[in-house]
C-alpha positions as CSV (number, residue, x, y, z in Angstrom):
1,M,0.0,0.0,0.0
2,I,1.2,3.5,-0.9
3,I,0.0,6.4,1.3
4,S,0.9,9.9,0.3
5,V,0.9,12.8,2.7
6,A,0.4,16.2,1.1
7,S,-0.9,19.7,2.0
8,G,-2.2,22.6,0.0
9,K,0.2,24.9,1.8
10,G,3.4,24.8,3.7
11,G,3.7,24.7,7.5
12,T,0.6,22.6,8.2
13,G,2.5,19.8,9.9
14,K,2.7,17.4,6.9
15,T,6.2,16.1,7.9
16,L,5.1,15.7,11.5
17,V,2.2,13.5,10.3
18,A,4.3,11.4,7.8
19,T,7.1,10.7,10.3
20,S,4.7,10.0,13.2
21,L,2.7,7.6,11.1
22,A,5.8,5.7,10.0
23,L,7.1,5.4,13.6
24,S,3.7,4.3,14.9
25,L,3.3,1.6,12.3
26,K,6.8,0.1,12.4
27,E,6.1,-2.3,15.3
28,K,3.2,-3.9,13.5
29,Y,4.1,-3.5,9.9
30,R,7.1,-3.4,7.6
31,V,7.3,0.4,6.8
32,Q,9.0,2.5,4.2
33,L,9.2,6.3,4.3
34,L,10.0,8.2,1.0
35,D,10.7,11.9,1.3
36,C,9.6,13.4,-2.0
37,D,9.7,16.9,-0.8
38,V,13.0,17.1,-2.8
39,E,13.4,20.9,-2.6
40,E,13.5,20.8,1.2
41,P,13.6,17.2,2.5
42,N,13.6,17.1,6.3
43,D,12.1,13.8,7.3
44,H,15.7,12.8,8.1
45,V,15.8,15.4,10.9
46,F,13.2,13.4,12.8
47,L,14.1,9.8,11.8
48,K,17.9,10.3,11.8
49,P,18.5,7.4,9.3
50,V,21.8,5.6,8.7
51,S,22.7,6.2,5.0
52,T,23.7,3.1,3.0
53,Y,23.4,4.2,-0.6
54,K,23.7,7.4,-2.6
55,E,23.4,8.1,-6.3
56,T,23.4,11.2,-8.6
57,A,20.0,12.0,-10.2
58,S,20.3,13.2,-13.7
59,V,18.3,14.5,-16.7
60,M,19.5,13.8,-20.2
61,I,19.8,17.1,-22.0
62,P,20.5,17.8,-25.7
63,E,24.0,18.6,-27.1
64,V,24.3,19.9,-30.7
65,D,27.0,19.0,-33.2
66,D,27.5,22.2,-35.1
67,N,29.2,20.3,-37.9
68,K,26.0,18.4,-38.6
69,C,23.4,21.0,-37.7
70,N,21.8,23.0,-40.6
71,Y,19.7,25.2,-38.2
72,C,16.4,24.1,-39.6
73,G,14.6,24.8,-36.3
74,R,12.9,21.4,-36.1
75,C,14.2,20.7,-32.6
76,G,12.7,24.0,-31.3
77,E,9.4,23.2,-32.9
78,V,9.0,19.8,-31.3
79,C,10.1,20.8,-27.8
80,A,7.0,21.1,-25.6
81,Y,8.9,22.9,-22.9
82,N,10.7,25.6,-24.9
83,A,14.1,24.2,-23.7
84,I,15.7,24.5,-27.1
85,A,15.5,27.3,-29.7
86,V,17.2,28.2,-33.0
87,V,18.2,31.8,-33.5
88,K,19.8,32.5,-36.9
89,Q,22.9,30.3,-37.0
90,K,22.8,29.3,-33.3
91,V,21.1,26.6,-31.2
92,L,20.2,27.8,-27.7
93,I,19.7,25.2,-25.0
94,F,18.1,25.9,-21.6
95,P,18.9,23.0,-19.4
96,D,16.6,24.1,-16.5
97,L,13.6,23.8,-18.8
98,C,14.5,20.5,-20.3
99,H,12.5,17.4,-19.2
100,G,14.8,14.9,-20.9
101,C,12.0,13.6,-23.2
102,G,14.5,13.1,-26.1
103,A,12.1,14.4,-28.8
104,C,14.6,16.8,-30.2
105,S,17.3,14.2,-30.7
106,Y,14.9,11.6,-32.1
107,L,13.3,13.9,-34.6
108,C,16.4,15.9,-35.7
109,P,16.6,15.3,-39.5
110,E,20.4,15.7,-39.5
111,K,21.0,13.5,-36.5
112,A,22.9,16.4,-35.1
113,I,21.6,16.1,-31.5
114,S,22.9,13.7,-28.9
115,E,22.2,13.7,-25.2
116,R,24.4,14.0,-22.1
117,A,23.6,13.6,-18.4
118,N,23.0,16.7,-16.4
119,G,23.1,16.1,-12.7
120,I,20.3,17.8,-10.8
121,G,20.5,16.2,-7.4
122,V,21.0,13.1,-5.3
123,I,19.0,10.1,-4.2
124,E,19.9,8.6,-0.7
125,K,18.7,5.4,0.8
126,G,19.1,4.0,4.3
127,Y,17.3,2.9,7.4
128,A,16.0,4.2,10.7
129,D,15.6,1.2,13.0
130,S,13.3,-1.0,11.0
131,I,12.0,1.7,8.7
132,D,13.3,1.7,5.2
133,F,14.2,5.3,4.3
134,V,14.6,7.0,0.9
135,Q,14.9,10.7,0.1
136,G,15.6,12.8,-2.9
137,R,17.5,16.1,-2.8
138,L,17.4,18.7,-5.5
139,A,20.7,20.4,-6.1
140,I,20.9,24.1,-5.3
141,G,20.1,26.3,-8.3
142,K,18.3,23.5,-10.1
143,A,14.6,23.7,-10.9
144,M,13.5,20.3,-12.2
145,A,12.1,18.3,-9.2
146,P,9.8,15.7,-10.9
147,P,12.7,13.6,-12.4
148,I,14.1,13.2,-8.9
149,I,10.7,12.4,-7.4
150,R,10.2,9.7,-10.1
151,R,13.5,8.1,-9.2
152,V,12.6,8.1,-5.5
153,K,9.3,6.4,-6.3
154,E,11.0,3.8,-8.4
155,L,12.5,2.5,-5.1
156,V,9.0,1.9,-3.5
157,D,9.0,-1.5,-1.8
158,N,5.7,-3.1,-2.6
159,D,6.1,-5.5,0.4
160,R,6.0,-2.6,2.8
161,V,3.5,0.1,3.8
162,A,5.1,3.0,1.8
163,I,4.5,6.5,3.1
164,V,5.3,9.2,0.6
165,D,5.9,12.7,2.0
166,A,5.1,15.1,-0.8
167,S,6.0,18.8,-1.1
168,P,3.4,21.4,-0.2
169,G,1.1,23.0,-2.8
170,T,-0.5,21.6,-5.9
171,S,2.2,22.0,-8.5
172,C,3.9,19.4,-10.7
173,P,6.2,18.0,-8.0
174,V,3.2,17.3,-5.8
175,I,1.3,15.6,-8.6
176,E,4.3,13.4,-9.4
177,A,4.7,12.5,-5.7
178,V,1.0,11.5,-5.0
179,R,0.3,9.9,-8.4
180,E,-0.4,6.2,-8.1
181,S,-1.0,6.4,-4.3
182,D,-3.7,4.2,-2.8
183,F,-4.7,6.9,-0.4
184,C,-3.7,10.6,0.2
185,L,-3.7,12.2,3.6
186,L,-4.2,16.0,3.2
187,V,-2.9,17.9,6.2
188,S,-4.6,21.2,6.8
189,E,-5.3,23.7,9.5
190,P,-8.6,25.5,10.4
191,T,-7.7,28.9,9.0
192,P,-8.9,30.8,5.9
193,F,-5.6,30.2,4.1
194,G,-5.6,26.6,5.2
195,L,-9.1,26.1,3.8
196,N,-8.4,27.8,0.5
197,D,-5.3,25.7,-0.2
198,L,-7.1,22.5,1.0
199,M,-9.8,23.1,-1.5
200,L,-7.2,23.3,-4.3
201,A,-5.5,20.2,-3.1
202,V,-8.7,18.2,-2.9
203,E,-9.5,19.3,-6.5
204,A,-6.1,18.0,-7.7
205,I,-6.4,14.7,-5.8
206,R,-9.8,14.1,-7.2
207,K,-8.7,14.6,-10.7
208,L,-6.1,11.9,-10.1
209,N,-8.9,9.7,-8.9
210,I,-7.2,9.0,-5.5
211,K,-9.2,8.5,-2.3
212,C,-8.3,11.1,0.3
213,G,-9.0,12.2,3.9
214,V,-8.0,15.1,6.0
215,V,-5.7,15.4,9.1
216,L,-6.7,18.7,10.8
217,N,-3.8,20.2,12.7
218,R,-3.6,23.0,15.2
219,V,-7.3,22.6,16.1
220,G,-8.3,25.5,18.4
221,V,-7.1,28.3,16.1
222,G,-9.2,29.8,13.3
223,D,-12.8,28.7,12.8
224,S,-15.0,25.8,11.9
225,K,-15.3,26.4,8.1
226,T,-12.7,23.8,7.2
227,E,-14.8,21.1,9.1
228,E,-18.0,22.4,7.4
229,Y,-16.3,22.1,4.0
230,C,-15.2,18.5,4.7
231,R,-18.7,17.6,5.7
232,R,-20.2,19.2,2.7
233,E,-17.8,17.5,0.3
234,N,-18.0,14.2,2.1
235,I,-14.3,14.2,2.9
236,P,-13.5,12.3,6.2
237,I,-11.5,14.0,8.9
238,M,-9.2,11.2,9.8
239,L,-7.4,12.8,12.8
240,T,-7.4,16.0,14.7
241,I,-4.3,17.4,16.4
242,P,-4.8,20.3,18.8
243,L,-2.9,23.6,19.0
244,D,-0.5,22.6,21.7
245,T,2.7,24.3,22.9
246,E,4.2,20.9,23.9
247,I,3.8,19.6,20.4
248,A,5.4,22.7,19.0
249,Y,8.3,22.4,21.5
250,L,8.9,18.7,20.5
251,Y,8.8,19.6,16.8
252,S,11.3,22.4,17.2
253,R,13.7,19.8,18.7
254,G,13.2,17.3,15.9
255,I,11.0,15.0,18.0
256,T,7.8,13.5,16.5
257,L,4.5,13.0,18.2
258,A,5.0,9.3,18.2
259,E,8.3,9.6,20.1
260,G,7.7,12.6,22.4
261,M,4.1,11.8,23.3
262,P,3.7,8.0,22.9
263,Q,0.0,8.1,23.5
264,W,-0.3,9.4,20.0
265,K,0.9,6.1,18.6
266,N,-2.5,4.5,19.1
267,K,-4.2,7.4,17.4
268,F,-1.9,7.0,14.3
269,L,-2.6,3.3,14.3
270,E,-6.3,4.1,14.4
271,L,-5.7,6.5,11.5
272,F,-4.2,3.7,9.5
273,D,-7.1,1.4,10.3
274,K,-9.4,4.0,8.9
275,I,-7.3,4.2,5.7
276,L,-7.5,0.4,5.4
277,E,-11.3,0.6,5.8
278,L,-11.7,3.3,3.2
279,T,-9.5,1.6,0.6
280,G,-11.1,-1.8,1.2
281,D,-7.9,-3.4,2.4
282,G,-9.2,-3.8,5.9
283,N,-11.7,-6.5,5.0
């Protein structure tokens, strides 16, 4: 089973939920945690994993042989991402826009385009106690997160409960991270901004045809409109976490709910049971 943990906005407690869920399940299930928030991965701060493997993540970008190129402009025409353009007698390549699809090299009539690897980050694998841990990290100055996320997800262990920690928002990296999940937990907070971004996230998840539920964090601040929205849209609120200075203090020290307040382990186990029920895996 693959459970993705996402949020419409940053700062809602998504990482707190993902890591606490993993730590709560590890005694009953074989668990894997994949940090796909590759622009700012921080699950490792809480799990403190031992690293056992590291590889460079790359995108294949075009390289033009000026001796073969006749500057016909075909490569620029077929590039859906505007990563290559022909200006007079010059081919301009924009690596940060390239998705590595290979269309330009495949369709070049002069066979003047080859491809070379462009490193955009790293993939790290390891373990934290019995939890299998994988994370991607986008290199500073690079903008192409989805290829790293795809590589992280290639390492999903189907024999484990895989928890995918996505980046906040509803952009391409989030879609890539949650795609093919069996269930998506959307972490939100009962504030106007939280509700607005939750609505965007729900719309995106529904278009992907993924079942979802909400974890409502910092309950006690804001208003009841988020709960009203969930009732109206028939979205289950799977877990509520109160606004609590002790939780904030633990989080600031890199300690999860499951570790700092062990009574929460049962609540996360109950959360998982609800997911099994909603996905039909609990029968």
